N, C-alpha and C positions, 0 to 999 in steps of 0.2 A: 504494500500500500504506500509506504513512504517512498520507495524507489519510483513508483509510478507518478506520484505527485511532483517530486522534484525533477524527475527525468523529463516529464512533459514540459515543465516550466523551463528547464535548461534548453530543451529543443526549440521552444518558441523564441528564447533569447538568442540562440545560435542562428535561427532563421532571420531574425531581425538584423543581426550583425552581417550576415551574408547579403541581405538586401541592401544594407548601407554600403558594403564594399562594392557591390555591383553599381550602385548609384554613383559613388565616388569614381569608379572606373569608367564612367561614361555610358553605361548600358542602362539607361533610365527605364526603358520598356520592360526589360527582364526584372529589374528591381521592383517596379510597381506590380508586375504580375506575381512576384513572390510575396509581396507585402500583404496582399489581401488574405491568402490562407494563413499567413503568420499571425495577422491581427485577429482573425476569427479563432484560431487556436488559443491565443492569449486571452481572448474574451471567455472562451469555454473554461480555461484553467481558472480564471478569476471567479467565475460563477461557481465552479466546483469547490474552490477553496472557501468561498463565502458560505456555501451550504454546509461544508464540514465544520466551519466555525460556529454556525448557528446550532447545529446538532450537538456539538460538544458543550456549548454553553447551556443548552436545554438539559442535557444529561446531568451536568454538574449541579444545576439548580434543583433538579428533582431529587438528587441524593442528599441534599442538605436538610 
């Protein structure tokens, strides 16, 4: 579970870095084509992390 959470986050940041390198290298079309799926992946990761946080807080509140 932990590997999946941090692995997917690292993958999205790596994709963002590659898109930036492509843009700096002058290939703006490829950079923008890569940027869309990377941003969607980052959004999915953010939503999943938010859900995990809410569930964890609710579980800890119930146990008190």
